C-alpha positions in Angstrom: -83.8 67.9 -23.5 -82.4 68.4 -19.8 -79.2 67.0 -18.8 -79.3 66.2 -15.1 -77.1 64.4 -12.6 -78.3 61.3 -10.4 -76.4 60.6 -7.4 -77.5 57.2 -6.2 -76.1 55.6 -2.6 -76.0 52.6 -0.6 -78.3 49.8 -2.2 -79.0 51.8 -5.1 -75.5 52.5 -6.2 -75.3 48.4 -5.7 -78.3 48.2 -8.0 -77.1 50.5 -11.2 -73.3 49.6 -10.5 -72.4 52.8 -10.3 -72.8 56.2 -8.1 -73.4 59.0 -10.3 -75.7 59.0 -13.4 -75.7 61.6 -16.3 -79.0 61.5 -18.0 -80.7 63.4 -20.8 -84.5 63.8 -19.9 -87.2 65.5 -22.0 -88.0 69.2 -20.9 -90.7 69.6 -18.6 -89.9 65.9 -17.1 -90.7 65.6 -13.4 -88.8 63.6 -10.6 -91.3 60.5 -11.6 -90.4 60.6 -14.8 -86.3 60.7 -13.8 -87.1 57.5 -11.5 -89.1 55.5 -13.8 -86.3 56.0 -16.5 -83.7 54.7 -13.8 -86.1 51.7 -13.0 -86.5 50.7 -16.6 -82.6 51.3 -17.1 -81.9 49.0 -14.5 -85.0 47.1 -14.6 -83.9 43.6 -13.6 -81.9 44.9 -10.3 -84.9 46.8 -9.3 -87.5 44.5 -9.8 -85.1 41.8 -7.9 -84.8 44.2 -4.7 -88.2 46.2 -5.1 -90.6 43.9 -6.7 -91.8 46.8 -8.5 -94.7 46.4 -11.0 -96.6 48.9 -13.0 -98.8 50.6 -10.6 -96.6 50.6 -7.4 -96.0 54.0 -5.5 -92.5 54.3 -6.2 -92.1 57.5 -3.8 -92.6 54.6 -0.9 -89.2 53.2 -1.8 -86.9 56.1 -2.1 -85.8 59.4 -0.5 -85.5 62.1 -3.2 -83.7 65.5 -3.1 -83.6 68.1 -5.8 -80.7 70.3 -5.3 -80.6 69.2 -1.8 -84.1 70.0 -1.1 -86.3 66.9 -0.4 -89.3 66.6 -2.7 -91.5 66.4 0.3 -90.7 70.3 0.5 -91.4 71.0 -3.0 -94.2 69.3 -5.4 -93.4 65.7 -4.8 -92.8 63.4 -7.4 -94.5 66.0 -9.8 -91.5 68.2 -9.2 -90.0 69.5 -12.5 -86.8 69.0 -13.3 -84.0 71.5 -15.1 -80.9 71.4 -16.8 -78.1 70.8 -14.6 -80.4 69.9 -11.8 -78.8 67.3 -9.1 -80.9 64.6 -7.4 -79.9 62.6 -4.9 -81.9 59.3 -4.3 -81.6 57.0 -1.0 -83.2 53.9 0.2 -84.4 54.8 3.5 -83.0 52.8 6.2 -84.7 51.3 9.2 -83.7 49.2 12.0 -83.6 48.6 15.4 
């Protein structure tokens, strides 16, 4: 198992009720695995806010950074997570 820190911002912080999570995830877990674990843990809030269902592409909903590097510059949702990694998860803000 690897312990990682997940930092949540804005609406995600409200959904989870906290800004930082310490999580134990199985070795060789991916960013997608971590996101799915968070969504499952706070299922009701995520379903209410994002209407997430099984087949949705969760990458469309969040900006994710691993150790300050956007996952778009890594291996996307398949980026492997290691002991001590810090994930920052933000909801993109739009407006006009």
